[in-house]
N, C-alpha and C positions, 0 to 999 in steps of 0.2 A: 105417725102417719106417712107423711110427706118423704122424711129422709126413707122409710121403706121401699116406697115408690122409687126413689133417686138412685138407690141402692139397684133396685132388679131392671133398674132403666143403664146400668154402668155396666151390671153382669151382663145381658142382652149385647149390649154393643162391643163388649170385651169377646164372647161369644161368638157375634159376626164377623168381629175383626179376626181371630185363632183361626174360623174355618175360612173365612175366606182368604186366608196366609196360603192354608193347605191348598185350597183350589186353584192357586197360581204356581204357572207349571216356572220352571226353572230349565235353564241350560245347562243339561250334561254336555252330551258330545257337540263340540264346535264348529262351525258351517264348513265342508271341505266339499271339494270338487272332484268330478267325475267325469269321462266320456265327454271328452270336448270335442265338436266338429270348428270347421268353418264357421258354422253360422248357429249352433248351440251347443248350451254345455248344462251340466245338471248341477245342482246344487244339494246336498244332504246335512242336517244335523239332528241333532237327538233333543227332546224334551223329555221332562218329568210328568208330564200331562198336556193335551192338548191338543187339538184339531185343526188350529187353524196352521197353513203350510204356505205364507208368502215371502217372496223376495222382492226386495224394492231395489231398481238398477238403473245405472245410466252410463252415459259416459262422459260426466261428471259426479264431484262428491254430492249434487244437487238431488243425484238420481234422477227421481222423476216418473219413471214407471215399475209395475209390477203386475208379477206371473204369480196365479196360486199352483199349488201343487198337492199331492196326497201327503197322508197320515198314516202308519203301521204298525201294528205291535212289532217290538225286538224281543220280550219278555215274560208275554203274559201278565203284564203289570198293566197301569196309566200311562209307562214308560211313552212315548213314540218317536220311529224314526221320520220326518223330514222330508219330502223329496220333492223337485223343483224343476223341470224342467226348460230353460229361459232359451227359444227360438227369435228366429228372425235375427238375427247378429249379424254383424258386418264383419268379413275376415279380418285376421290380422291387425285385431283393435282393441287398446284396453276399454275396459267396462270395471265399473264400480257397483257393489250391492252389501245389502245387509240381509237379514233373516229375519222372519217378526212369525211369533206366534204367541199371541195374548198379550200379555202384559212384556214378553220377552222380546227385546229387543238386543241385536248383535251390533260390534263394530262394525264398520266399513272396512269391508276389505276389495282388494282388486282382481282381477282374471284377465285373462288375453288369448282370442281366440287364435285356432291355428290359420298357418295361412293355406291356400292352394299351393300343388308343386309349382304351379305356373310361375307364381311368386317369384321362384326363387329366392327366398329369403331362409337365410342360414339361425339354426335356432341350438339350443343345450339342451340336453337331457340328462337325471341322474338315475344309475341303479345303485342299491343296499339292499340288503337281507338278509335274515335271520337275528331280526333284532329282539326278538323273545327274551326276558329278561333272566339274566343271570345274576339270583341273589347274590351272589360276592361284588358284584358293582351293579345293583340293581337302578341307578339313575343312568347306566353307558347310555342307552340310545338317546335320552332327553339331551347328555354331553354332546354328542355326533350331532344332533340336527342343530341345536340352539348353539354352541360354539364351536362345532364344525362347518356343516353346509352352509347356514344362513351366514356367517363371517365370510367365509371363503367367497360364496359367490357376490355379495358387496364389493369384498377386497379385488376377486378379480375382473369383474365387470363394471360393478360401480354405478347402476342403473336399479329400478325398482324391482321387487321378487321375480313377477311376472315377466318380465322382460330379460332377466337374467337367466331362467330356466323356464323350458315350456312343460314340462311334464314328468315325473317319477316313476320308476320301475321299481317293481319291488318280488323276485322272485322267488317266494316264501318262506315263511316260519315269521310270523305277523307278531302270535303272542306264542306265549308256553304252553298253555290249553284252549285251543279256541272253542272249548264248550263251554269252559269258565266266563261267563257274562262280565263280569268286573273287570276283568285283563283288558277286553278291547279297548275301554273308554281309558282307564290308568294306565296300561304298560305302552299302548300304540298308538289312539289318536291324542290322546293328551301333551305326552311328550313331542308330538309333529301338528302340533294345532297350529304355527304359528306357520309353516311350509303346507301343506294342506289345505289350509283355506286361501292361498292365495296361488297354489300350483295342483291342476289335476294328477292324481296317483291312480296309479293301474298295478293293481297287484294279480299274482297267481298262487293259488291253494299249496302251503307246504306240509308236510308232516304232521308239524305240530297244531295245525287249524282243524284238522280228525275230520274232517268233509262237515264242518259244524254250520249248522243252519244260520247262527248266527253271520259268520263270514258272507254269506249270500244276501241276509237281510241287510248288511253295513255296508255293502258295494253294490251300483248298479253301472255293471261291464256291459261292454257292447254285448248284442245279443243276433251275432252272425255266425258264432260257432253252431255243431250238430244241436234241431231243434232239441233234441231229447238230453242233451246237457248242457243247456243253458250256462253261461260265463264257467263251465270248466275249462273251454276254449275257448278264442277269440280272437281278433285280428283290430287293428289301429292304425290308421294311417295319419301322420305328423306330416306335410309337406312333401320330400322327396322318399320319406322313410316308413317301408311299413313296420310295425310289431305286431307279434304272434306271441298271444300268451298259451302255454299250454300247460296240462297235469299229467304233473308224473306219477305220481301217488300211487301206491297199492290199489288195484279195481280200478284202477282210470290208465295207467300205465301200459295197459295190452286189450283197452279194449279195441280193436277194430275201425272202428269208423271215425276214430281222434287221429289214427295216420291216412284216412281216405280223407279226410276234410282237408287235411294239411297238405295230401300232394295236390287238392285241388285248387287251394289256394295259391302253393307255388306255383301252377302251373297257370294260373289268374295271372300271379303277379310276375311272370316270366315273359306272357303279352302286356304287361300294364307300362305305356312309356315314363309314364310319370314316379314311377319306383326306379329310384337308383340303388337302396339297400335295404335290407332284410335283417331284422334283430327278431332274435324268438329270445325269450324267456321259459326256463322250469326249473323245479327245485332242486332235482339231484342229480349230480354230475355223473356224466359217462367212466371219469376217470378224475382221480383226485392222490396228489402227492403227498396229502397233509394225514389221510383219513381211509384207506383201503375201503374196508367194510361200508363207508358210505356211499360206493360206487354203485350203479345201477344200469344193466345193460341195455335197458329197454331206451336210456336216453342213448344210446349210440347208434340206435335206429332214427332218430330225429336227428342226430349229428348227419347222419351219410343221406339223407334227404337233402338237407340243406348243402351240405358239401355238392353231391350233385347238380343242384340248382344252379349253386356259384359259379358250378363251371361251365354248365351248359349256357348261361345267360351271361357268364360276364360280372355279371351283379355280385357285388360284396358280403357278407353276410358274416353275422355270429352269432352264437348264444350266450348268454347271460345263465348264470344258476348260482345255488347258492349251497345249505346240507355240511358241507366243510367248512365251517367256524375260521376262513383266513382267502386271502386273495389269493388266486393266481392268472396269471394269463398265459397262454396258449396257441398254438396254430395249426391248424393242418398241412399235413405236407403237402401234396398234391392238389390242394385248391385255395381259395383265398379268405379262410371262414377262420373268425378267432373261437377260442374258448375261451370264456373271462369266470372267474367264478368273485362274486361280487360283497362276499360278507369281510367281516363280521362289523353289524350295525348293532350289537349290543350283547351277543350270544358270546356265552364262556367261550375262549379263543381255544381249539385245537391245536394245541402248542408242538413244536418240534421234539420227534422222540417221546411223545406221548401214543401213540398209536402206532400200527403198521403205516408206514408209506413207501414210495417207490417214486425213484426219478424216472418219468416219461419223457420220453423225445418229445412230444409235442410242446411241454411245457418250458418258455421261457424263465419266467419269474414267479416264485411260490413264495408267501410272507404271512408270516402265522402273527399278523393284527389287524388289527380295528381298523374302519375305514369306509368309502362309500369311492362309486366311479363316476365320471365326468364323463361325458360324450360331447363332444362339440360339432354339429353337422354343418360342415359349411358347402352351400347350396347352388357356389358360382356355378351361370349356366357357362358348360360346357366342359369341367372339369370339377365335379364336385369331390367331396372329400372328406371322412370326418378323423376326431381327433380323440382317441381315447388315455382318458388320465387315472390313476390312481391317486388318491389324497390318503393319505394314511394320519390316522390320528395313534399310530403305536401301539405299544401291548403292557404288562404291568411292569415288565424289565426295563423298559425304553418307550416314556411319551412322546410323541409328535406331534405337531401343532399345524395337522394343515400341510404336510408334507409328500408335496408330489414325489412316488419312490417308482414310477412307472408311467408311460407315456408309448403309445404307438397310433403312426397316421393312414392311412388306408383311402386308397384312389377309386373312384368308380372306373373310371379311365386304367388300364395297364400299359405301365412304362417298363416295357424292359430291358434288365442288363444287358450287355453285349455277351453273346457265347463265350465261353474262356474258355483256351487252349490249351489242351491237354497235351502235357510235355513230355512226362516217361512215368513209368517205364515202358521200352518200346523194343523192337527186336528179339536176338536171341539171347540165350543162355541168363535168365534172368534165375536169382536163387529163389527156388521152389520153397524155402522155411520163409518165405515173407518179404516182399520190397514194398516199398514205399511211394504212394501215386503221389506226382508232383503235377500243378497247375499253373499255367501263368494269374496274372494280376486281374481285378475287378477292376469294370470301365463301365460308365453307362451314359447317356447323355441326358440324363433327366437330372435336374439341379439338385446338389445334396445327396443324392443318393450314396447311400453305402454297401458294404459286404455286410449281410446279414446270415445268411445260410450257406451251406453248401450240399450237394447229394453227391454221391459218389455212386458206380457201379462197376464190377466186374464182371464181363459172363464168358460160354463155352462155344455161347455162339454168337455170329453177329448180329441177330435181332434181338439181341440181349434178352432174347426168351427164355435163356435156364441162368437165372442170376446165383453166382456165388457167394457176390457181396453187392449188399446195398442200404448202405447210411447216411446218414442225415444229420448232420451236426450245424447246431446252432452258434452266431458267436458268441451270445452269453445264455448262463443254465446255472441261475440261481437256486442252487437247493440249499436246504439243512445252513443257510445261511453263509454259502459261500459260493463262490462265481465260478463252477467247474469247467468253463471252456473258457478261462483268464487266458491270455498267451496264444491262444491256438488264434491265428491269422486266415484259418478258414482254405489255407492254397498248398495242403497237404496231407495224405491220409495215409498211414500205414494199413496195408490189406493184412488177411489170416496166413497163415500158411496154406502152400498154394502144391496141387499134386504135380508131380515130375514129370518134365518131355510132355507139356502141356503148352496148347496155345489159347490165348484168352483173347478177350475183349476187353477195354475200360471207355468209360466215358464220367465227363461229369457236368453240371451246369451250375449255376450262381444264382442267389435272390438276394435279392435288397432287402430294408428295413420294413416298404412298405406290402409284401409279400409277392412281389413279381419275382417269377422267375425267369430265369433266360432260358433258351434253344440252349439244348445238348449240344456238347462241346462237340467237336471231331474225334473221331474214334481212333485210339491208339491200338495196337497187336503187339503181343510180346510172346515170347516162349519161355519157359523155363526148362534150364538146366535137369539133368542126371543128378542122382545123388552119388 
């Protein structure tokens, strides 16, 4: 009888233990950071169950402070997303934190709050996109983060991760199919957990997210866009830089409210003395050298708004994009505006020759490679600048271990080269079958500036209102694995066939590598001969 009671007691204890373990939450998605300001930050994580949402934090690993938040459903199960906003923080300060839900306690991580613009603090940001799983290379995103980004930051800057990197931008295609719940944890958050636990991440929607509810539940982005389209478009300031997130997907790219909002934000930015640079991100390219079918006309509207803003205000701008799986860096002809494709961080490469492509005038460099883009913002008072670098991981034909394959530095202030001298042709009896324009050497008083582009014009009117040649050449043009501009010193340019017995006017201007154009040269006049 005593044995029966003992056996029953043991069974009850075992039953209680097993069911107790079932009720205990487990950590599904490790802590990640969102929406940082100089005085606040959001911490999110996901557990299998449990309502308790606590972040313990402080300026040392002893922590000492505690903030509670909310928990909400993610997929109609017991699984919960936890969101805690920590407030009353000091600007540009390192904090330590860990999260707690019941018996689940994370490791201790760090974060660093942003500075005010008036602090003139320099910082680094990272942009990468299209990390959706390639089933031929399923671990590529993990490799890029944990063998590429994190070691690169440590080697390059040598500090703790939050000191090396301020924020991460992701212009779309985070997962293969945004409606599939398991992909968010397995394909996006797990591979990048060591990065996102200490550096805030700011994505925008790509076509692969499919406007999924999971996207909006996993991310808590700035709510400063059009209220009816919360988190579809937004902006975030970090120091002297304004970052604008946009939605270029079908069903949203043509909504007039987005462009109205963007115009209003740019108008406010124009009058904001704290902002030196504007970086926009959206998924689809306006032009793509690797994959013409991926181009989206509506992105051109965004580019035009940014170009006009930059020219009117003198504040340089750029737009990051993805969709095409490779790197490209271009620049607008008449504006201090960069076009930067930051793919691919995992998606299968769009290899040269695989799809229809085109050699566009805007693009200087296109590479069919994996990698990421670093932007180093130097907020030095009086002469702020940013330097953009492409860090390559190569492709299936040639592996590259964090090789820098492109770099450009843009200054907030203009440092114009000297206007070149238009030398020849001039005078009478110039062959109407064509002639070569010749200009003088490049000259600039700005330290280290060199000749990076030339713009030639021939017209039949002295005010250049009727152009018969308008040609723009860069110092390099990497297309299909070769530099198509190799050997061109940019000081001469052949014209096309001209009309006989006609007077023409021509001029030229030079650009340095920082996108500063000189004034136009003197105007030369020539008259073609008779046949």
